[in-house]
C-alpha positions in Angstrom: -3.2 -12.4 6.9 -6.9 -12.6 6.3 -9.4 -10.6 4.2 -11.6 -9.0 6.7 -15.3 -9.5 6.1 -16.7 -6.2 5.0 -18.6 -4.6 7.9 -21.1 -1.9 6.9 -20.4 -0.1 10.2 -16.7 0.3 9.4 -16.0 3.8 8.1 -13.0 5.7 6.9 -11.3 6.4 3.6 -10.0 2.8 3.3 -13.3 1.1 4.1 -15.4 3.6 2.1 -13.4 2.8 -1.0 -13.7 -1.0 -0.5 -17.4 -0.8 0.1 -17.8 1.4 -3.0 -19.1 4.4 -1.1 -16.4 6.5 -2.7 -14.4 5.9 -5.8 -10.8 4.5 -5.5 -8.0 7.0 -5.7 -6.9 7.5 -9.4 -3.3 6.5 -8.5 -4.4 3.2 -7.1 -6.4 2.5 -10.3 -3.4 3.3 -12.4 -1.2 0.9 -10.4 -3.8 -1.9 -10.6 -4.2 -1.9 -6.8 -6.1 -4.9 -5.4 -6.7 -5.9 -1.8 -5.5 -9.4 -1.0 -5.8 -9.3 2.8 -5.9 -6.9 5.7 -5.7 -7.3 9.5 -6.2 -3.9 11.1 -5.7 -5.4 14.6 -2.2 -6.6 13.6 -1.6 -3.5 11.4 -0.8 -5.7 8.3 -1.9 -5.7 4.7 -1.3 -7.5 1.5 -2.1 -5.9 -1.8 -1.5 -6.8 -5.4 -0.5 -4.6 -8.3 -0.7 -5.1 -12.0 2.5 -3.6 -13.4 1.7 -2.9 -17.1 4.1 -2.6 -19.9 3.6 1.2 -19.8 5.6 1.1 -16.5 8.7 -0.3 -18.1 11.9 1.6 -18.8 13.9 1.2 -22.1 15.3 -2.2 -21.0 11.9 -3.6 -20.2 11.9 -3.5 -16.4 9.5 -1.5 -14.2 10.8 2.0 -13.6 11.7 2.6 -9.9 9.3 5.4 -9.4 6.4 3.0 -10.1 7.8 0.5 -7.6 8.1 3.3 -5.1 4.5 4.3 -5.7 3.4 0.7 -5.2 5.2 0.5 -1.9 3.7 3.8 -0.8 0.3 2.5 -1.8 1.0 -0.7 0.3 2.4 0.9 3.5 -0.1 3.8 3.7 -3.2 1.6 3.6 -1.7 -0.7 6.3 -2.1 2.3 8.7 -5.2 4.0 7.1 -7.2 0.8 7.6 -6.8 1.2 11.3 -7.9 4.8 11.5 -11.3 6.2 12.4 -13.5 7.9 9.8 -12.1 11.4 10.3 -8.4 10.6 10.1 -5.8 10.1 7.3 -2.1 9.6 7.4 -0.1 11.3 4.7 3.5 10.0 4.0 6.2 12.2 5.4 9.1 10.3 3.9 9.6 7.1 1.9 12.9 5.2 1.8 13.1 2.6 -1.0 15.8 0.0 -1.7 15.6 -1.7 -5.1 17.0 -5.3 -4.8 16.4 -6.7 -8.3 14.6 -5.8 -11.5 10.9 -6.2 -11.6 9.2 -7.3 -14.9 5.7 -6.3 -16.0 3.1 -8.4 -14.4 1.6 -9.0 -10.9 3.5 -7.8 -7.9 2.5 -8.5 -4.3 2.9 -5.8 -1.7 3.2 -6.6 2.0 3.0 -3.8 4.6 3.0 -3.5 8.3 2.9 -1.0 11.1 6.3 -1.1 12.9 5.6 1.4 15.6 2.6 3.7 16.1 2.6 6.8 18.2 -0.2 9.3 18.8 0.7 11.3 15.7 3.6 9.6 14.0 3.8 6.1 12.7 6.6 4.0 11.2 5.8 1.4 8.6 7.8 -1.1 6.5 7.1 -3.5 3.6 8.2 -5.2 0.5 7.2 -6.0 -3.1 7.4 -9.6 -4.2 7.5 -10.8 -7.8 5.6 -13.8 -9.2 8.5 -16.1 -8.4 8.4 -15.1 -4.7 11.6 -12.9 -4.9 11.7 -9.6 -3.1 12.2 -6.8 -5.7 12.1 -3.8 -3.4 11.7 -2.9 0.3 10.7 0.3 1.9 10.2 2.1 5.2 8.1 5.2 5.7 7.0 7.7 8.3 3.4 8.9 8.3 1.6 11.6 10.3 -1.9 10.8 11.5 -4.1 13.9 10.9 -7.7 14.8 11.3 -9.5 15.4 8.0 -11.8 18.3 8.0 
């Protein structure tokens, strides 16, 4: 995985946020989203999240809904980074499996396009804790749509 050099000619929601042409989505800001690497040709991405104490449940581990949001904000950008300027791909479904508790701190998300059709795309990925252990995995279906 490599961090693509920013190309001023690349356009689209993903690239416009990275270049500062538009502000990042508030949900990504809340989750502490940070691009680590992207390879649009391979359909892969790595992002990091900063899971704050405010994401913890009463026993001190990250509440599952936040982990699901992190996975959604990993898998979606893997596809959106490949789309032209006038397209977006909302999530149609998201299936998450929680494998072990995640503590507050930095989590790494890895996402990839599994299969891409003309309108529908299947994606998969995982969240990794600072010790290199997988804490959650997900699959999702997204529909490529033209933005008007």
